[in-house]
N, C-alpha and C positions, 0 to 999 in steps of 0.2 A: 856878441857871444858871451863876453865876460860879464856884461850886465845881466844876461839871462842866468848864468851860473850863480852870480852873486844873489840875484833875486830868489833863485831856488834854494840856495843855502839859507838865506834869511827865513824863507817860508818853512823849511824843514826844522830850523831851530825853533821857530815860533810854534810849530806843531808839537815838537818835543816838549817845549815848555808848557804848552796847553795840556798835553797828555799827563805831564807830571803834576800839574796843578789839579787836574781832574782826579788823578789817583790819590793825591794828598787829601783833597776834599772828601773823596769817597771813604778813605781810611778814617777821617775825622767823623764823618756821618755814621759809619759802622760803630765806632767807639761810643758815640752819643746814644745810639740805639740799643746797644748790647752791653756796654760797660767793659768791653774787652778789645784787645788789639787784633786786627784782622788776620795778620800773618801768623798768629799763635794758634789759630783754629783751623789749620789746613785739614780738609776732609771732613770737618765737623762744623760747618757754618751755622750760626744761630739764625733762626727764622723770625726776625723781629717783625711783629705785627701780622704774621701769616699763620693760618690754621690749616693743617694738612687734612684733606678729606679722609674719611674713614676708609681703610684699605680692606674692602670686602667685595663680595661679588655684586653688591648693589651698584658699584661704579660701572659694571659691565652691562647691567640691565636694570635701569631705574624703574621700569614699569612693573616688573614681576618678582621683586625680591620678597614679597609677602603674598600670602594666599588667604582667602576667606576661610574662617573656621566656624562650624555650626554652633559652638558654644561661646567662644572667646572673642568673636568678631573677626579677628585676623591673627595670623602667626607668621613667623618667618618660614621660608621654604626649607625643607629638610636638606641638610648638607650646606646651607649658607654659611660662609666663613666670616667671622667678625674679628676685627682687631681695633682696639680703641687707641686714642692718642698716646704716643710714646711707648707703646707695647711692642714686643717682638714675637708674640705668641698669637696664633689663630685659635678662636673658639668656634666650633662648628655646631650648627643646629642639629639636634637629635631627632628621634622619631616623631616627636610632637612639635618640633620647630623651635624649641628652647635651646639656647647655646650651652650644652652640657655634654661631657664625654660619656655620661651614663644615659641609657635609654630609660624612659619613664613609663609606668611608675617604677621607682627604684626602691626595692625592698632591702631591708637590712641584711647584709651578708653574714655578720657575726655580731655578738652582743657588744663588742668593744667599739663599734662604729657609732659616731655621734653625728646625726644628719641635720644640717642647717638649710632650710628653705629660704630663698630670698625672693621677694615679690616687689613689684613696682614697674616703673617705666625704664627709659634708657639710662638714667642716672643709677638706678638700682642694678641694671644689667652691668654697667661699667664697674660698679662696686663689686659685683660678683666676680668679674674678670680679674680685677685688681687683687681681690682676696685669694682667688685661685693661684695667682702668681706670687703673691707676697706673704700670705698666711698670717696676716696681722691679727685677725680675730682668733684664729686657731691658737696662736701663741698666748693670747690673753686667756682663752678658755682653759688652757692647760695649766695655768697658774692656780686654778681651783683644784683642791685636793681630790674632789670627786671626779674630776675630768682629766687628771694629769696624764693618764695613760690611754686616753681615748684617741681614736683615729677620726679627726674632724673632716667631714665631707660636705663641701658647699654645693648645693643644688640650685642653680638659677631657674626661677620661674618668672623672671622679669622679662619684659618685652618693650622695645621702643614704642612710645606713645600710649602705652596702657594707662588707664585711669580707672578709678572706682566707677562701677562695681566689678570691673574686670578681674582685679586681684581676688576679690571675694569669690567670684565664679570659678576662677582657676583653682583656688584653694579647695573649695567644696568639691569640685569635679575630681581632683586627684585624691582627696581623702576618700571619696566614694570608690575609687579604684584600688584602694589599699596602700596608698603612698605613706611611707613612714617619715615622721619628723620628730626631732628632739628639740628643735628651736626654730622659730619662724621670725623673719625680719621683713618689715614692709617699709620701703623708702618711697615717699610720694609727696603729693601736695601741689607741685608746680603744674603737672599735667591736668590735675583736677580742676584748676581754675583757668589756666591758659587755653587748654584744648577744648574744654567745655564752652568757654566763651567764643572761641572760633566756630564751634558747632552752631552756637546760637546765632552768630552773625551770618552764617551761611544757610540759615533756615532749617537746620537739623536739631532734633531734640538734644539738649545738653547731656543727657544721660547716655546717649549712644556712643559707641566707640569713635575714636578720632576720625572726623569726616574726611580729612584730606588724605587719609590712608584707606579708609573703608569704602568711600564712594567710588574711587577709581577702580577698586577691585570689583565692586558691583557692576560698574560699567564694562569692565573687561569680561566679566562672566556672562553678561547679556549682549556683548558685542556692540555696545553703544558708544565706544570711544570716538570722539570727533577727530577730523583731520587735523585741526589746530592742536589738539592734545598730542597726537602722534608726532607732529613736526616739532613741537616744543620739547617733548621728551627726548628726541634725538639731539636737539640743540643743548639740552642740559648735559647729556652724556658727553658731547663734544667739549662743552665748557669745563667739565670736571677733568677730562683728559688734558686739556690745555693748561689747567691749573697745576695738575700733577707734574707735567713736563716743565713748567716754569719753576716750580719749587725745586725740582731736581737740578735745574740750571743754577739756582741760587746756592744750593748745597755744594755744588762742585766747582764754583767759580774760583779761578786761580788768582785773579787780580781783583782788588777792591772796586775798581771802576766797572769791571764786568759783573761783580756782585750787585752793585747798585742798579745797573741796567736790568739785570735779571729780576731784581727785587721789585722794581717799578712795574715790569711786565707781569710779575706774579700778583702784585696788588690789584692791577687792572683785571686780570683773569679771575681773581677771587671775588671782586665786586660784581663782575658780569655773571659769574656762576650763581652767586647768592640772589641777584636780581631775577635771573631766569627761573631759579627754584621757586621763588615767591610767586612769579607769574604762573608757573605750572600748578602750584598748589591752589591758587585762586581759580584757575581754569577748571581744575579737576573737581572742585567742591561745588560746582554749579548743580543745583537741585532741580533744574527744569526737566531732567530726563527721568525723574522718579516714577512717573506714570508708566514708563516703558519697562520698568524693572519687575522681575519675578520675585523680588525680595519684599517682605513686609517690613516697612520702616514706620515707627510710631508717628502718627499725625495728630497733633493737638494744637489748641490755640497757642499762638506764640506768646511766651511770657514777656514781661518787661525786662529790661536789662538787670534791674535789681532782683527781680524774681529768679532770673536765670542764675545769678550768682548764689542766691540763697539755696536754690535747688541743688546746685553743684556742690556747695559746701555741706549741705545736709546729707547728700549721698556719700560724700567722703567720710564724714563723721559716722554716719549710720553703718556704712560698710565696714569701717574700721572696728566698731564695737562688735559687729556680728562676727568678724574674724576672730576677735578675742574670745567671744563666747563659745564659738565652735571649738577652738583650741583648748579652752578651759575644760571642756568635757573630756578631753583626752590627756589632760595634765601636761600640755605642751606650752612652754613660755612663748609669749608673743611680744615683740618689741617693734615700735613704729617710730619713724623719724621724719619730721618735716624738713625737706631738703633745702639747703641754702640756694639762693638765686641772686644774680647780680642786679636785678631790677627791683628787688625789695630793699629799701633803704635800711642800712645798719650803720655801725660805727666804722666801717671799713673805707679806706681811701684807695682809689684805683690809680696806679701809675699810668703814664701816658701810653706806653706800649701795650699794657694789658687792656686799657680802655679802648684802644683801637681794635682789639680783637673781641672784647666782651660786650661792649656797649653799642647799641644801635638805637638811636632815637626814634627811628621809624619801625622798630621791631613790632610785629603783631602781638608779641608776648608781654611787652612792657605795661600796657594799660591794664590787662586782666590781672597781672601780678600785683600792681599797685593797689588795685581795688580788692582782689581776692585774698591776698596773703593776710591782711589784718583780720579778715573773717575766719581764716583757718586758724590763726593764732588764738583767736577768742575761743575756738572749739577745743584747742589743746587742753586748756584748763578743765573744761567740762568732761572731756574724755578721761583725763587723769583722775577726776573725782569719781568716775565710774570704774576705776581700777585698771584702765588701759595704760601700759607702759609706753607712753608716747612722749617724745621729746622734740622741742623745736631746736633744730640745728642751724638756724639762719645766721647765728653769730660766730660760727666756728672759724671763719676766716678773718675776723675783725682785726686781730693783732698781727696778721701776716702781711709783710711788705712785698714779698715776691708775688709774681703772677700765679693765680690758681685756676683761672677759667681758661678753657680751651676753645670756646666759640662764643657767639653772641646769642645763644639760646639758653643753655642751662648746664652744660657739661664742664667737667674739670680736667685740668691737665694732670700730669703725674704727681706733682706736689699736692695739688688740690685733692686728688683721690687718696693720697696717703694721709693727709691731715683729716679728711672726712672719715676715712677708714679707721684711723686711730681713735677718733671720737666715738664712733659706733662701737668699736670693740671695748673701749674703756667703760662706756656706759653700761653695756651688757654684763661685762665682767663684775663691775661693782654691784649691780643689782642681783646677780646670781650668787655672789659671795655671801649674801644675807640669807640664802636658802640652804638649810642643812643638807638637802639632797645633793647639792653640789659642793658645799663648803667643807663637809666633814671627810676626813681620810677614809678611804674604803668605800665611799659612796659609788653607786653604779650609774648615776644619772638616770636617764629614761630607760 
């Protein structure tokens, strides 16, 4: 009996020592990952290497967050709630499916309002949300004597996965409805090469709206979703919920060892979610069912890969120039920014933690960015020569050591959105300061 008690005591001591060693190792690992002591961050654990899924209604219904639109290709459902990384505010889709508190077209309520339209894809949409919350551009514009007393109103016309000529079409459409603008900003480039290339690879015309969003909506409208798509859609929803639950466990862990266990589980859930999303996108973009559709989709000889890139970049540049020309006729300033992306090589060095979030060697976006961005950069100079206020922003993060990317696609975290927003605001403010309409005291702007 004594021997049994002695053996149990030794076993318990060894277990206690092992638990203590695991806890110490977990504390050390947390410090290595985050640079901070675990027990100083109670209730606010850092999510090293984890990206939180967007907190919107899309997580509840992957298949129907967007709808077909007769002019724009697709838009978000009315009432869809958006919240980007690190935000505490929901932005809800209006009567046209754009995330704005104002119904469109929005007419000027009084002469003191200064209306800023933002166009582009999801990076532009996030820029809009960040500006609505932080007022970085508004603060810069009010430094101009002619705009010092203006009420700056940001109107998002950006939509995830939009690419040219969708911005041009959206601008033309709303101008035809009487939408007022005093300033227009277009943030794009990434979608124009990355999503056009994916269209090309999937047998769709590169000029068409993003195929992995557009084609599932066509299939849904014609009732041609396959059983495999429906099953995988349900699996993606389950994966996202599992990831969200795992991240909550990481955030609320009381012990470092519990944190590490929850962190490992969350990393596995994140990888599984991303893999299933890619599988679903690939399944959805099958073009074998086009003949069953009531939609007219362009059919032409498939270009070579080089021709597909040339066509996509020409569409980007031509649409940008047309936006500028349309707005020039109304004396509305137009500014365009080529968005930074992690797959375009610059002078920036990625830390280990950020790289684990932002860089995916197997990403379908990496190859088209590497080939397409140099072509876009070549067009920037040509557009500037034609009078377009277009700037390459690809180097804005080069001197930043902290993480700025929020996922392995193209989106920025809170710091990244702030740095990019400050660059956009500063560029516009400096350009308008050279215009007497805005720079002179007593000027009324538009």
